[in-house]
Structure formats: C-alpha cells, structure tokens
C-alpha positions as a printed Julia matrix, in Angstrom:
166×3 Matrix{Float64}:
 -11.89   53.68   18.83
 -15.25   53.59   19.17
 -17.53   51.0    18.51
 -19.18   52.68   15.41
 -15.76   52.99   13.59
 -15.01   49.45   14.59
 -15.27   46.36   11.86
 -15.84   42.82   13.11
 -15.42   39.87   10.94
 -15.92   36.29   11.42
 -14.1    34.1     9.1
 -14.74   30.32    8.7
 -12.75   27.58    6.83
 -13.58   23.75    7.32
 -13.13   23.5    11.01
 -11.32   26.76   11.36
 -12.9    29.73   12.91
 -11.45   33.44   13.28
 -12.95   36.65   14.55
 -11.23   39.92   13.92
 -12.15   43.18   15.47
 -10.88   46.6    14.89
  -9.94   49.49   12.44
 -10.14   48.75    8.63
  -6.3    48.6     8.75
  -5.95   46.22   11.74
  -8.75   43.68   10.06
  -6.98   43.64    7.08
  -3.62   42.77    8.62
  -5.22   40.4    10.82
  -6.83   38.64    7.76
  -3.65   38.64    5.85
  -2.05   36.99    8.82
  -4.61   34.31    9.0
  -4.36   33.59    5.63
  -0.88   33.4     4.95
   0.13   31.53    8.42
  -2.86   29.59    9.71
  -4.35   28.42    6.47
  -1.16   26.72    5.14
  -0.82   24.65    8.21
  -4.45   23.89    8.63
  -4.25   22.42    4.96
  -1.02   20.66    5.74
  -2.53   19.03    8.93
  -5.68   18.08    6.69
  -3.17   16.32    4.45
  -1.33   14.23    6.99
  -4.41   13.25    9.22
  -5.96    9.85    8.84
  -9.41    9.03   10.59
 -11.75    6.87    9.42
 -15.27    7.67    9.82
 -18.35    5.57    9.96
 -19.2     6.65    6.38
 -15.77    6.04    5.35
 -15.66    2.62    6.58
 -19.15    1.72    4.85
 -17.78    3.38    1.62
 -14.57    1.49    1.58
 -15.65   -1.85    2.47
 -19.58   -2.07    1.52
 -18.35   -4.67   -1.49
 -16.86   -6.94    0.94
 -18.85   -6.92    4.34
 -22.66   -7.16    5.41
 -24.58   -6.29    8.52
 -26.84   -9.01    8.96
 -29.63   -9.7    11.71
 -27.0   -12.16   13.0
 -24.25   -9.55   13.09
 -21.51   -8.2    10.72
 -20.11  -10.77    7.98
 -17.33  -10.75    5.67
 -19.1   -11.45    1.99
 -16.2   -12.13    0.09
 -14.46  -15.58    0.21
 -11.57  -15.03   -2.24
  -9.25  -13.41    0.08
  -6.3   -14.57    2.51
  -7.2   -15.41    6.02
  -5.41  -12.22    7.11
  -7.6   -10.18    5.19
 -10.84  -11.63    6.03
  -9.86  -11.47    9.87
  -9.09   -7.66    9.2
 -12.58   -7.1     7.38
 -14.16   -9.09    9.99
 -12.67   -6.72   12.56
 -13.74   -3.79   10.49
 -17.14   -5.0    10.09
 -17.17   -5.51   13.89
 -16.11   -1.86   14.43
 -18.94   -0.45   12.05
 -21.59   -2.39   14.09
 -20.06   -0.77   17.14
 -20.28    2.51   15.4
 -23.88    1.86   14.58
 -24.59    1.06   18.26
 -25.45   -2.8    17.28
 -22.72   -3.94   19.59
 -21.28   -2.88   22.91
 -17.58   -3.15   22.28
 -15.54   -2.62   19.03
 -13.24   -5.62   19.92
 -13.65   -9.29   19.22
 -12.05  -12.4    21.03
 -10.35  -15.23   19.22
 -13.06  -17.32   19.41
 -15.63  -14.82   18.05
 -13.3   -14.31   15.23
 -13.03  -17.89   14.43
 -16.85  -18.56   14.61
 -17.69  -15.37   12.58
 -15.09  -16.19    9.64
 -14.97  -19.98    9.8
 -11.03  -19.69    9.71
  -9.84  -22.73   11.97
  -8.53  -21.54   15.47
  -4.85  -22.03   15.11
  -5.03  -20.03   11.77
  -6.75  -17.22   13.42
  -4.5   -17.05   16.15
  -1.25  -17.06   13.98
  -2.88  -14.35   11.72
  -3.88  -12.35   14.56
  -0.14  -12.47   15.69
   0.93  -11.13   12.58
  -1.63   -8.4    12.27
  -0.78   -7.25   15.89
   2.97   -7.42   14.91
   2.59   -5.27   12.19
   0.35   -2.74   14.28
  -2.83   -3.26   12.4
  -4.45   -4.83   14.88
  -4.61   -3.57   18.71
  -4.4    -6.54   21.44
  -6.51   -5.53   24.41
  -6.01   -7.73   27.85
  -9.15   -9.11   29.53
  -9.52  -10.68   32.64
  -9.81  -14.07   30.6
  -7.72  -13.94   27.5
  -7.49  -10.77   24.81
  -9.76   -9.18   22.64
  -8.54   -7.66   19.34
  -9.46   -4.28   17.4
  -8.7    -3.01   13.97
  -6.31    0.24   14.44
  -6.47    3.12   11.9
  -3.36    1.69   10.18
  -4.9    -1.53    9.73
  -7.97   -0.06    7.96
  -5.7     1.93    5.63
  -3.37   -1.33    4.9
  -6.75   -3.45    4.52
  -8.33   -0.66    2.14
  -5.1    -0.47    0.0
  -5.0    -4.67   -0.27
  -8.29   -4.59   -1.33
  -7.99   -1.57   -3.89
  -5.25   -3.85   -5.4
  -7.52   -6.88   -5.81
 -10.3    -5.15   -7.2
  -7.97   -3.45   -9.75
  -6.93   -6.81  -10.94
C-alpha cells in the first residue's frame, strides 16, 4: 500500500494514546478493537486505582489542617487522638509535597510536640495505626519515623466525612 492510500489516526483517551495506520478497513478494525478491548480495561483500572495528589489532599483536608509559618498544624480539636495523629501525618505529607519539608515522615517526638498529645498516647495510637496499615514505620539510625499510607489517608478521609455529616 502506498503512503498516499494510508490513513493515519491518533486516538487519545485520558492517559491512553493509540496510533493506527493502514487502509481504511484496517484502521476501522484497529479502532474497534481498541474501543472494545482497551477502554474497558482502562476504565476498570481507573475505578480501582487510589492515589492522592497534592490537590486531592488539600481539598480533602482543608477544613482540618493549616500550613503555618511554624509548620503544618491540625486545626480541629474535637477529634480522637488517632485522627489527630493521622491528620498531622497528612499535613506533614502536604508540606513535603509543597517542598516545605525534606521528608514526609515524622518521629514520635515531632508528632507529640506538633499535636500536644502526651508521649504515651502518641506511642499507643501510632502502634494501632501501624497495625492497621494506616501508617508506615520507617527504621532510622536512632528510632523510627512514621508516614501516612494511602490506605491511612482513605481511612481518615472517610472518618472525617462521617463527622462532618453528623
């Protein structure tokens, strides 16, 4: 087939991009195959994917945290210690994504001083959050650091939505 009789088609759908080239019949066949086979898989993958962008985090938690010159702070006090600690870790993650902090994790002492929750409670609540896979423990040379997981962000988002509705 000569280049003059060839059809070139570029199809873009979300993050997917496909290019078809050939006779009109071939391009229609490739296009139909793409629509029937690739798009349903892509749409399904989109439905089961969970990833929080900086924008998602700021929109989801803007009523509960503030980024101040002194650092990220939980702005809500009528929450459980577990929720406050998880929120502090989300706020720290936001600071990290804004390039206002070098790491997205916090050590127990930092969590305690940022939240005002006593050290024993912080340690107990962190253990519960780690056990539930809401927080990840990161071993350091001296002690551990902790960061919120995607599962933890979703758990916290759902917890706070329940409180807002009631």
